[in-house]
N, C-alpha and C positions, 0 to 999 in steps of 0.2 A: 409482498410482505409475508405471505403464508407458503411461499414457494418451498416444496420440500418438507413441510410440516405434516404430522399425522392429523388429519381433520378431526377425528374422534377425540383425541387429546386436546386439541386446541378447544373444541367445544366444552370438554370437561373442565379445563382450566378457567373459562369464563364463568361456567356454572359455580365452580368451586368459589370464585371470588365474590359472586353474588350472594351466595349462601353465607359465606363468611360476614359479608357487610350486613345482610338481614339480621343475623344472631347478634352481631356486635351493636348495631343502632338499636335493636330492640332491648338490649340490656341499658344502653345509654339513655333511652327514652324513660327508664325507671329511676333515673338518678334523683330527678327533682322531687322534692316532698318526702324524701326518706331521711333517716338519721344520718349523722355524720360518718358513722363507721359503715353503715350501708353505702353511703357514697363511695367510699374508697373500694369496697368490694365490688361494686357494680361497675365502677370506672375501670378498675383493674380487669375485670372480666370482659368488658366491651373492648378494652385496647388489646387485650390477648387474642379475642376472637377476631378482630380485624387484623391484627398482625399475622396470626396463623393464616388467614384467608389470603393475604398478600404473599407470604412466603411459600404457601402450598401452590397458589396459582403459578408463581414463578418457576418452581421447580417442575410443576406438570407441564408447563410451556417448554421448559428445557428439555424434558423427555420428548416432547412432540418435534422439538427442533433436530434438523440434520447436522448435528456436531460429530466430530471425529469419534470412531469407535472406541479409541484408547483414553478417552477423556476419564479424568477422575476429578471428585469434588473434594477440595482441601476442608477440613472440619471446622477449622478456627475460623477463617472468613465467613463461612456458612452460618456458624452460630452467632458471630458477631453482627452479621446482617439482620438477623432476626431480632437481636437485642436492641439495635439501633431503630429498627423499624417499630417495635413495640413501645420504646421510650417516646418518640416523636409522635406517633399516632395517640399515645395516652395523653401527651400534653395538648395535642390538638382538640380531642374530645373534652378534656378539662375546661378549655377555653369557651366552648359552645354549651357545654352542660351545667356549668357553675355560673351564677351571675346573669346578666341581661346579654342576649345574643345580639349585641350590636353589629352594625356593618363591619366595623374595624375588627371586632372579634371574629366574625365569620370569615373575613378575608384572610386574617392571620392564620386562622385554624386552616383553611383551604390551601394556604401556602405551606404550612407545616405538613399537612396531610399528604400533599403532593411531593415534597422533599422527603418524606418517609418512605413513599412508594419507590421514588427514584433511587434513594440511598440504598434501600434493600436490593433493588435490582443490580446496580453497579458494584455493590460490595460482594454480592453473590456471584457476579460474573467474573470478579477477581478471584474468586475461589475455584474456578476451572483451571486445571493442569493437565498438560499433554505436550506432545511434540509439535506445539505450534505457539504462534504469538497472536495476540487479539488486538484488533484495530477498530476505532470507533470514528464514525462520521459526525464531526461536530454539530452540523445542522440538525442531524437526526437526534442527538443528545438533546439539543435545546427544545426541539419539537416535542419529543417525548415528555419532557419535564412540563412543558406547557400543557399538554394534553392531561397530564396527571392533575395539575394545579386547577385548570377550568373545570374539568368534570367533577374534581373534589368539591370545588365550590358550589357546582349545581347539586351534588348529593347532599351537602350540608344544607343548603337552601330548602331542598325538598324535605329533609329531616326535620327542619324547624317550622314546616308549614303546619296548618291546622288539623287536616285529616290525618288521624292515627294510623289506620291500617294502610291507606294509600301512600302516605308519606314514607313509610318503612319500605314499601315495594319499590316506590320510585328512587329513594335514596339509595337502596341497596342495588339497583339496577346501574345507577349513575357510578356507583362506588365500583361496581364490577368493571363498567367500561373504563373508568379511570385507571384501575390495575392492569386489566389486560391490554387496553389501548396503548398505555405507556410501555408496557413490556414488549409488545410485538413491534411497536415503532422503534423502540431501542434495538431489538433483534435485527431489524431491517438494515439498521446502520452499523451492524457489528459484522466483522470480518475475520475468519481465521486464516492466518498466514503460516503456512507449514515451514518448520525449520529443517534444513537439509541435514540429514543424518544426525541429528541432535540428540541428547539423551531425554528421557522422559522427565519433563520438569514439574516437580512438586515440591522443591525447595527443602525436601527431608521432613516435611510436616505430615501429620496424620491425614489420610485421604480415604475416601470411601468410593467405592464403585457405582456405575449407574444401577446395578442391580440392588445394591444396599439402599441406595436413594429411593428407588421405586417402592421398596417396602416401607420406609419412613413415610413417604408421601401417602401411600394407600392408609397407612394408620392415621394421619392426619385428616385425609379425606373422611375417613370414618368419624373422626372427633367432630368436624365441622358439621356433617349431616346429623349426628347425634345432637349437637347443639341447636341446630336449626329445627329439628322435629320438637325438642324440649321447649323452644321459644314459642312454639305454636300452642302449647298446652296452656288453657285458660287459667288465669290467676284468679283464685276465688274471692280475694278482696275486690278485684275490678269487676268481677261478675255481680258481686253484692252492691257496688257502687252504681253499675248500670241499672240493676233491679230497682234501685232505690229512686233513680232519675225517672223510671217509667211508673212506679207506683209509689208516690211519696207517702201515703198513709201507710203502707205496709213497712216502709223505711222508717218512718218515726216510731212506729210500734215495735221495731226489732230492736232498739237499744240506742246507745249512744257511743260515738268513737272516742276513744281516750287519746289526749296529746299530753306528754310529759316533756319536762325540761330538767332532768336530773343533773346535768352539770351546772345549772344555775341554782339549784336548791329550791325549785319551785314545786308546789304541789301539782298533781295532775288536774287537768280541767276538763269537764265534761264537754263534748262536741256533739251536739244533736245532728241526727241524720236529717235528711232533707224534709221539708214540709212546704206547701204552697206559702208564698209571702201573703200574710193576711188571710190565710184559709180559714174558713169557719169549720166547726166540728172537730178540729185536729186536737191531739194532746196538748197540754199547757207547754208552751215553749219558753226556752230559757230566755234571760234578758239579751237583747241585741248586743253583738260584739261592738265595743267602742272603737277597736283598732283592727287592722287587717295586717297580717304579716306579708311582706314582699321580700323576695330574694335580691340581694345586692352582691357586688363584686367581693365584698368583704364580709359577708354573712347575711342573716336575717335582719330586715328593718321592719318598722311599724309605722302606718299611716292612719290617721284619724278617719272614721267612716265618713265623717262630714265633708271630708276633702275628696271622697270617692266619687267620680262621675258615672262610670260604667265599670262593668266586670263582663270579661269575654271568655268563653270556654276555649281552652287550648289543650287538647287532648284529655289527660285526666287531671289537668290543673287549670289555672285560669290566668288571665292578664288583667290587671287593675289599671285603670286610667284615672289619674288624678287631676286632669284638665291640661297637664303639661307633656306627659309621656305615660306609656305603658310599662308597668313592671310585672314580673312574674310572680304569681302567688300559689303557695303549695295547696291551697283548697281546690277542690272541684267545684264545679258550677253549682251542684246540689248542696255541698257544704256551704258555699258563700250565700246561696238563698235562705238556708236554715238559720245562719248566723246574722245577716243584716237585718235591720229594723224594716218591718213590713210597712210601716207607716211613710217611709222615705224611699223604699226601693221596690221595683216591680220588675219582675221577669218578663220581659217584653217578647222573649224569642228563646227557643230551647238553648240557645247559645250566648244570651245576652241578658244582663240585668242592668237597669238605669236607675239612676237617682232622680226622682221626679222633680225636686226643688231645683235641680240645675238644668232642666229642659228649657231651652230658648226657641226652639223651632220644631214643627211637625209638619209633615206633608204626606198626602197620599201617593204612593208609588206602586204601581202594579197592582197585585192582589193584596199587598200590605201597605206599610207605610215606613217612614224614617223619622228619627227625632235627631235633634242636634243639641249637645251639650256644651255648656259654656266652659270658659278657662282660657288661659293664654294660647292654648292650641286646640280650638273648638274641634269636635269630631261627630261624626254621625253614626247612628246604630239602627239596624234594621227592626221593625216590628212586624211579627206575624200578624195574619189575618185575623186569627182568633183572639189577639189580644189588642186589636185596635179600640174595641169599645172601652175596655177597662182603663187603657192609657187616656182616651178622651174624657173619661168619667174622672179620672185622677187630676187631669189638667183643668177640669171645669168646662170642657168643650161641649159635653153632652147636655148639661144642663142649658147652656147657652143657646144651642141648636134647638133644643125642645121649646125654649121661650120664643124663638124666632118663629118657629112652626105655628105655635099657638097664636101669635100675633097676626100671622098671615091668615089663620083660620077665622079670627074675629073679623078682619077686614073682609074677607069674603062674604 
């Protein structure tokens, strides 16, 4: 597959694809919980970086390949290949970043993302011109597309996992494998057929030499590297959110977060920062939120807090379970803790809040415990060791155990 290729440029092409994937996915991870205008900007930026990563990887790979020395690149097909790629990748990201990422959405997005990678490659190959014809092996075409789709699915699945830092790394690596794997598999099935004493074919269109392409690719490599480094710069708002989760008292004293809905003509509502549910000695907390916002396919919906069974942290946002299914909520786990009624909800784990009235089952498991919540689709939530006593007390189990111990003492 790599016969005749420059190994250093091959390695550079894979690294460029991974860096472009990391930058694009890190932007896509910030889409949820932002205003609609920011949605569009972040989605466009994520699609652009992912598309530039695909495009740059492709042409670094072409520079590494043993192609005829007189080859030129037609400008129009080259530009069209990038535009097609950016459009398809943008649609794919839209499917998984807006609304609930169901299995159908993820599969559809993976197919689109794989199609975007493949379309970029073959349209870009069509832009090669010289004293040769290009032939492709059909089995290798199908295999390259399959590799792109399968690895894209793995990358999207990793992107949608819970762990924020790890998911970006895994998804970007899978994305880099999808792009480079598809490219080099397709290149293995491509053959240059020399034309006997034929003219230099570039159909009279505007063309660029390999030297010009090298300059353009070098500039794009710089852009991707700069975007990657900028994506590593900590976001002050996320740092504040993390600090609040660690020190809830300081977070509550620091102030409140504002949420506004100007397009609906509603006044801004104060959103208190995190404070322990039911914590004593805390500043006066606002009235519990009667409803929770959840993201749907066609916008933001609201569900009654009485219908909520559990809340699970998902990176900087949460997933709310109503007894039937989980839905994405733009609040962080700390915001949810601050907004929910402490008389009904308990944070049983750093990543989980449960509604005590809906607990139907509790069991010791390892160092901690698990509780089961009722509903048409019962589900279980882990309880950390430090929270077992509080959960038992809220369920009335501590008092019952104390009475049993006292009875045994009297009998002795």
